[in-house]
C-alpha positions as CSV (number, residue, x, y, z in Angstrom):
1,M,0.0,0.1,0.1
2,A,1.4,3.6,-1.0
3,K,1.8,6.0,2.0
4,S,-0.4,9.0,1.9
5,T,-0.9,11.9,4.2
6,H,-4.0,13.1,4.9
7,V,-5.6,16.4,5.5
8,V,-8.7,16.4,7.2
9,P,-11.3,18.5,9.6
10,N,-11.7,17.3,13.1
11,S,-15.1,16.9,13.8
12,S,-14.6,17.2,17.6
13,R,-12.4,19.8,18.5
14,G,-12.8,22.3,15.5
15,G,-10.1,23.0,12.9
16,W,-8.2,20.4,10.9
17,D,-6.0,17.5,11.5
18,S,-2.9,16.3,9.2
19,K,-2.5,12.4,9.1
20,D,-0.5,9.7,7.6
21,S,-2.0,6.4,6.5
22,G,-1.1,3.6,8.4
23,N,-0.9,6.0,12.3
24,S,-3.9,6.3,14.4
25,R,-2.4,9.3,15.9
26,V,-2.7,13.0,14.3
27,S,0.3,14.2,13.3
28,R,-0.5,17.9,13.4
29,H,-3.6,20.0,14.6
30,F,-3.9,23.4,13.0
31,D,-6.9,25.9,13.1
32,K,-7.0,26.7,9.6
33,K,-7.4,24.3,6.6
34,S,-4.2,26.9,4.8
35,E,-1.8,26.5,7.6
36,T,-2.7,22.4,8.1
37,T,-2.0,21.7,3.8
38,D,1.3,24.1,4.1
39,W,2.5,21.6,6.9
40,A,0.9,18.7,5.1
41,R,2.7,19.4,2.0
42,E,6.0,19.9,3.1
43,H,5.7,16.7,5.6
44,S,4.5,14.9,2.4
45,S,7.5,15.9,-0.1
46,K,10.0,15.0,2.9
47,I,8.9,11.4,3.1
48,G,7.3,10.8,-0.7
49,S,4.0,9.9,0.2
50,E,0.7,11.2,-1.8
51,L,-1.0,14.5,0.1
52,V,-4.9,14.0,0.2
53,I,-6.8,17.1,1.0
54,H,-10.4,16.6,2.4
55,N,-13.2,19.0,2.0
56,K,-15.1,20.1,5.4
57,N,-17.5,17.4,4.5
58,G,-14.8,15.0,4.6
59,Q,-15.0,14.1,0.8
60,I,-11.5,14.4,-1.3
61,G,-11.0,17.7,-2.8
62,Q,-7.7,17.4,-4.1
63,K,-4.5,14.9,-4.5
64,D,-0.8,16.1,-4.9
65,S,1.8,13.5,-5.4
66,H,5.1,13.4,-3.7
67,G,6.0,9.8,-4.2
68,N,6.8,7.3,-7.1
69,D,4.9,9.3,-10.2
70,D,5.9,7.8,-13.5
71,C,8.1,10.8,-15.4
72,P,7.1,11.4,-18.2
73,P,3.2,10.1,-17.3
74,R,2.3,6.8,-19.2
75,G,-0.3,7.2,-21.9
């Protein structure tokens, strides 16, 4: 399974969390989505994971890969 870092809303305490797949604990918590996304993008780049940014309703809104992309992409 590929590694991924998710930016998700925190319904219990408000704000936004960054969480790596396979970990039960949150990596970081921020009040603003933009702060969480900035931190998660840098973190994801360092560990070579896919960044998955969720909308406030929990659905995936955006993806950005920092891992093993084909370069150039296939067909």
